[in-house]
Structures are given as C-alpha cells and as structure tokens.
C-alpha positions as CSV (number, residue, x, y, z in Angstrom):
1,M,-50.4,10.4,-32.8
2,A,-48.3,11.6,-29.9
3,G,-47.3,15.2,-29.0
4,K,-44.1,16.5,-28.8
5,G,-44.6,16.6,-24.9
6,H,-43.4,19.3,-22.3
7,R,-39.8,18.4,-21.6
8,V,-37.4,20.4,-23.7
9,Q,-33.5,20.7,-23.7
10,I,-32.1,23.8,-22.6
11,K,-28.7,25.5,-22.3
12,L,-27.4,26.8,-18.9
13,K,-24.6,29.3,-19.3
14,S,-22.1,30.2,-16.5
15,S,-22.1,33.2,-15.2
16,E,-18.1,33.6,-15.0
17,S,-17.1,31.7,-18.2
18,P,-18.0,30.8,-21.5
19,H,-19.0,27.1,-20.4
20,I,-22.5,25.8,-21.2
21,Y,-24.4,22.4,-19.9
22,Y,-27.2,21.0,-21.7
23,V,-30.2,19.9,-19.6
24,K,-33.7,19.0,-19.9
25,K,-36.6,20.8,-17.9
26,N,-40.2,20.2,-18.1
27,K,-41.6,23.6,-19.3
28,Q,-45.3,23.0,-17.9
29,N,-43.9,22.7,-14.3
30,T,-41.2,25.3,-14.5
31,P,-42.1,27.8,-17.0
32,D,-39.8,30.6,-16.0
33,R,-35.9,30.4,-16.6
34,L,-33.9,28.1,-14.7
35,E,-31.0,29.5,-12.4
36,L,-28.8,27.0,-10.6
37,K,-25.7,26.6,-8.9
38,K,-23.3,23.9,-10.8
39,Y,-19.6,23.2,-10.7
40,D,-17.6,25.2,-13.6
41,P,-14.9,23.0,-14.7
42,V,-13.1,26.5,-16.4
43,V,-12.8,28.6,-13.3
44,R,-12.9,25.2,-10.9
45,K,-15.6,26.2,-8.5
46,H,-19.4,26.4,-8.1
47,V,-20.9,29.5,-9.8
48,S,-24.4,30.3,-11.1
49,Y,-25.7,29.2,-14.4
50,K,-28.6,30.6,-15.9
51,E,-31.0,29.8,-18.5
52,A,-30.1,31.0,-22.1
53,R,-32.2,31.2,-25.2
C-alpha cells in the first residue's frame, strides 16, 4: 500500500484583499511557510501572498 505522499494542498491568502489561491507544495522540500508575489485580481496588481492554515 502506498503512503499519502509529501505533496499537500495549501491556501495562499492575499495581504491586501480577501482573495485566496490554492496551490500544492512539497512539505519535504519546503517545510516552512510559503510567501510569494502573485497577481491579485481584486486590487489589480501584484501583492504578497502568505500561506494560511
């Protein structure tokens, strides 16, 4: 029987609006929280997105 694996789905929450992205990350390669700059369609510019629980 195969295990569940290391890849999990996480939520990236915008720092300037209620917008959320859902992405997958490998917990074994990046155990700490993710922070990326992505496009926010609500405020129509690139903003910082942080991993939410």
